[in-house]
Each structure stands twice: as structure tokens, then as C-alpha cells.
N, C-alpha and C positions, 0 to 999 in steps of 0.2 A: 732702543728707546731714545727719545729726544727730550732734552731739557728746555723748559720755558719758565717764565715767571711773571708774577704780577708786579710790574714796574712801579705802580702807584703806591706800593707798600715801601718803596725805597724813597721816593720823592714825588711831589706834584709835577716837577719839571721833567719833561721828556728827555732832555739831554743827559741829565743826571741819572735817570732811569737806565738809559742805554749804556752809559759809562760803567755803571755797577754791574749790569748784566754781562757786558762784554768782559769785564775783569774776572768774571766767574766762568768765562768760556761759553756763555749762553748767547745765541743769536736769534732767539725767538722772544716775542712779547705776548703775554696774555693781556689783551687790550681792554681795560676797564674804565680808566679815567686819565685825564691829563689836566694839570692846573686846576684840579678840583671839580672839573666838569665831567659828568658821566658821558659815555660814548653817545648816548641818545640826545645829549644837549649840545654837541659840537655842531658848529655851522660849517658851511661848505669851504670857506676860506681856511678855517682851522684844520679841517680834514686834509685839505691840499697841502698845507705846511707840514703836517704830521707825516703824510705819505712821502713827501720829498725828503724829510730827515731820515726816515726809515730806509728809503731806497739808497740814499747817499751813503749810509753806514752799513748797508747790506744786512739789514734786519728784516725778519718776516714776522707776521702776526700769526700766532698759533690758533687763537680763537678770539671772537668778539665776546667779551665777558659782560653781557647785557644784564640789566636788572629785571627783565621781563618775567612776570610771574611772581615777583617779590612784592606782592601787594596782598591785602586781605581778600579772602575769597568772596566777601560780600561787597567789595569795592566795584566801581564801574569798570567793566571789562573792555569796552570799546576802544579806549585810548591804547590798550595793549596791542591791538591789531595795527594801529597806525605806527606805534613804536617799532613793531616787528618789521614793517616795511622799511623804516629808516635803517634798522640794523642789518637787514638783508642787503640793502644798498652798500652799507659799510663793508660787509663781508665780501661783496664783489670787488669793491675798491681795493681792499687789502688782501685779496686773493686767498681767502680762507673759506672752508666749507662749514666751519664750526661756529655755532652761536649758543652761548650758555643761557639756560632758562631755569625757572623754578616752578613749583606747583602750589603756590598760594598759601599764605598764612591762615591757619585755622584759629578762630576765636578761642582765647584761653579758657580752659575748662570744658570745652565742647568735645564731643566724640568726632574725630576726623572722618570716620566713615559716614557720618551724617551728610557730609559735603562731597562724597565720592562722585556721584553722578555729575555734579556741577564742575568739579575739578577735571574730570575726564572730558566732558563736552568742551570746556574752554581749551584744554590742551589739544584736543583734536582739531579745533579751529586754527590754532597756531601751526600745528603740524601740516595741515592742508596747504598753508602758505609756503611752508618749508619744502614740501614735495613739489609744488609748482615752480619753485625757484632753485631747486637742486642744492639746497643747503641742509645741514644736519643740526637739529636742536639737541643740545646736550643738557639733560636734567641733572641739576646738582641737589644732593641730599642735604639741604639747609635745615637747621634746627627750627622746629615750629611750623614747618609747612606740611602739606599732606604727605609728601614723599620724603619724610625725614628718617624713617626706619626702613630696613631692607625689604620687609614684607610689602609695604605700601609702594616703595619704588618698583618692585617687581609687578605689583598690581597695575600700576600705570603703564609700564613698559609692555606688558603682555596685552593689556586692554587696547592701548593705542596701536600696537603691532605695526610699526612702520620702520623701514630702514633709515628714515629721516628723523627718528627719535631714539636717542641712545643715552647711555648713562655716563655722567661724571661720578667718579668714586672719590668722595672727600673723606679722608681717613679721620681727621680730628672731629668732624661733624658727627660721625657715627659714634665715636667715643663719648662725645658730649650728650648723646642720646642714650647712653648706657649700653651700647652695642659693641661687641668685639668685631673689629673690621675683618680680620682674616678668618677667624673661626666661624663667624655667623653671617656676615654680609657678603663676603666674596663668593662663597659657594652658590648663593642665590642669584647674584647679579653678574657673574662671570660671562654668560652668553651675550650680555648687553653692554659690557664695559667698553668704553671708547676713549676715556681720558681720565687721568689721575691728578688729583690735587694733593700735593705732598705737604701736609702739616700734621703734627702729632699733638696729643693731649693726654691728661691723666684722668683716670676715673675718680680719684680721691677728691679733687677740687675742680675738675673740668678745665683746668688751666692749660692753655696752649704752650707747648714746649718745642724745642728743636726736634727734628726727625730722629727717632730712635731713643729719645729720652722719656717717652710717655708709654701709654698702654695701647698704642695704635698698631702694634704688630707689624711695623714698617718693614723690617728685614724679612719676615716671613712672607709678607705680601710681594715684595720685590723679587724674592727668590721664586715664588710661585708664578708670578707674571712672566718671568724669564722662561720657566719650564713650559708655560702655556703658549709661548710664542707672541706675547704682547709686544708690539713695536710702535705704540703710540707715544703721546706726550706724558711726561712727568712735570707737573707745573708747581713751582715753589710759591706757595701762598702762606707765608710763615705766620702771620697774625701775631707776631711777638711784640710786646710792648716794652719800652725802656723803664721798667720798674722791677722790683724784686731782685732776682739774681742778675737781671740785665740792666739794672739802674745805671744811667749815664751813657748807655749805648746809643749811638745814632741809628736812624732807620737803615742807613746803608750798611752799618756794621751788623745789625740784626739780620739783614738779608744774607750777608756774608756768612754769619753763624749758621743759618739754616742751610745754605747752599753747601757749606763744608761738611755739615753733619750728613746731608744726603749723599754727597760724594764719598764719604767714608763708608756708608752702608753699601753703596754701589760697588765700591772696591772690595769690601768684605764678601759680598755675594757674587762677585765677578760678573756683575751686570754692567754693560756698557751704556753710558749716557752721553749724548752729544747734541 
């Protein structure tokens, strides 16, 4: 298993992102934003400078963490196809096959299955582009979208049925939907699992906490992943805030807290992360 992380949760500044990742022994970046600009907002000059800095410091991009699909299902879809073209070009530039996507926010109070056909048709349109360009779209189980619970994630993955459409397994997001990640979600999604987001949360208040301190069954998951031969990425997306028990912590220290918690679990389970 290889470790990566969302550098923009450390700092908007790329150099500081890489400094902290490197201090944790991590040489991959989950590329979502730099200096407050999403990957789809970056211009060619900015992309060139970012690529030069990554190459100089021997960093690689594990995935392009795009916001594609993170819109309301009733919003205009056509800009999403243009955005995907941009992100595919980024994936080629940064030599990664992986692009994160979502499955559209459902209007509050509505039955998600009412929008099933629309979600699937839009997703298939994206996947056709992925297939034509030899990239893999990774669906994240974000709260409030169609695929926020394992049953609907499975529905999407089986209906789309493409090797270019696979699953990100976000532990805390399942907890925040009232789902036990290891006991309930993993058995359903195991055949489609391609990428892990490592963050934890509590059922009691849905608050995000360092890995292993919540109800995300992180140790059980990592142990099972090892037994099942998973050799993909574990991405630290800590989502911790400098309040409560972490009041006064800098964002870099919060990342360190999450990274050390994960490494402790990896050590306990004798899983190698690198």
C-alpha cells in the first residue's frame, strides 16, 4: 500500500504542502487545489510551474481530485463534460490514471432513486470519455449525493460496468451516513475498490477525528485490505479543524496528527505503507 495525501488541507501553498508531506515520508500528492484554485481553474502557466516543482522534488500525483459530479443533479450538465476534458489533460500531464468524481447532490428531502436514471446516464457519459482516454474515474461516496451509501454505490458501479469506473472508499463519509464501513460497506464494494480515503468519524456527533479514534473500523479495514491483497493508495484527507480537542493546532500539525495515527494503525496491523 502506498501513502498519499491532500496537500491543500495542510496549506494553500504548494511548497508547504510538499514540505509537510515529505516530513511524513510521503512522496505522492492527491491533487485538488493550489493557492485556493481548484485543479479545473488552473491555467497553463500555473500547471507548468506546479509540474516543475513536483518533478524537482521527486513527487508524483496519485490522483486528480476533481470536483466533477459535485453539483446538483438538476444543474446544467454540459459544463461537466468540458471540465472532464480539462481534467483528463491534467491527468496526462501529471502521469496519473486516476480522476476523482462524484454522483450529484440530490435535492434535500427527495428520494434519491427518483433521479437514478439521470445519474446513471450522466455518469455513463463521463465514463465514455474516460474509456476513450484510458483514464479511470474514481467515484467518492460523498454525503448527500446519489452514491452516498454502499447500496447505491454498488448500483452505480454495476450499472455502469466499466473498468474505467471504480470506487474510492471514504471511511468517514460512510460513518456520517450512519453506515459501518467495515461491517456493511466493505463486503459490498470490495470487488470495485480502487482507492482509500483515510479519515475517521464518530456516529455520536458525526465529527471527524484522527484515524482509529472514531467508529470507522479503520484497523479492521486495513487488516482486511492486507489479507485481500490491496496494494493501492491510502490517502490522508484528515478534515480535522483547529477547534475542540485540537484548538490552537496549525493545519500542518493536524495533518501530522492524522498521519501519525494512521502509521500507528499500520504498525499495529503490520501493514506496510510507503
